[in-house]
N, C-alpha and C positions, 0 to 999 in steps of 0.2 A: 397171734398177733397184739393183738391190742394191749398182752400185761407187758410187751418188752416197748410200747410206746407211752406207755404209764410211768415206766420205769428212766427216761429219757427227761422228767424234766429237770429244772437247773430252775432254783428259788433267787429272788431279786441281788442279794447280798451278795450268793457266788455268782452271781454271772457278770456282774457289776465287778468286782475282781478280776474273772477270768479277761474279761475284756478292757483292763487298765494292763494288768500282765501282756498281753497280745499288743498293744497300743503303746505302750513303752517301749519292747520287744525291737517293733519295729523302726520309730524313730531312734532308739540307741545306735543298730545295724545300720540308719540312714546317715547318721550322726559320724557315722566310724569311718563307712565307706567315702564319706564326701571328704575328711578331710586327708583321708590317704592318697585319694585321685587329685584334692589338688598338691600336695607335696610331692607326687608321682610328677606332675605333669610341671612345680616348681622346677625337681631336678633338670630335669629333660628340656628343660626354656631357656634353662642356666645361671634362673635368676637366684641368688644369694634371699632365705629368707631366713631369720632367727623368730625361734618360737620363746613368746614372751606368756605370761601368767595365763590369758585366757586369747591374746589375737598372734600373727604370722606379721613381720612389720619387715620391712628391709633393711638390709646390711649398709 
């Protein structure tokens, strides 16, 4: 049992890289679904929105 615990060590460089990968993945998913939900809501409300470079604007 002790040898298994000793093999579970993650050095600080790998740990921070893993943390950054998880955090960026979660934020990407959050932004993606937020944009999809906004698009679906705008379709259901009947409001026309056009997408410019970084923003959605009314027609």
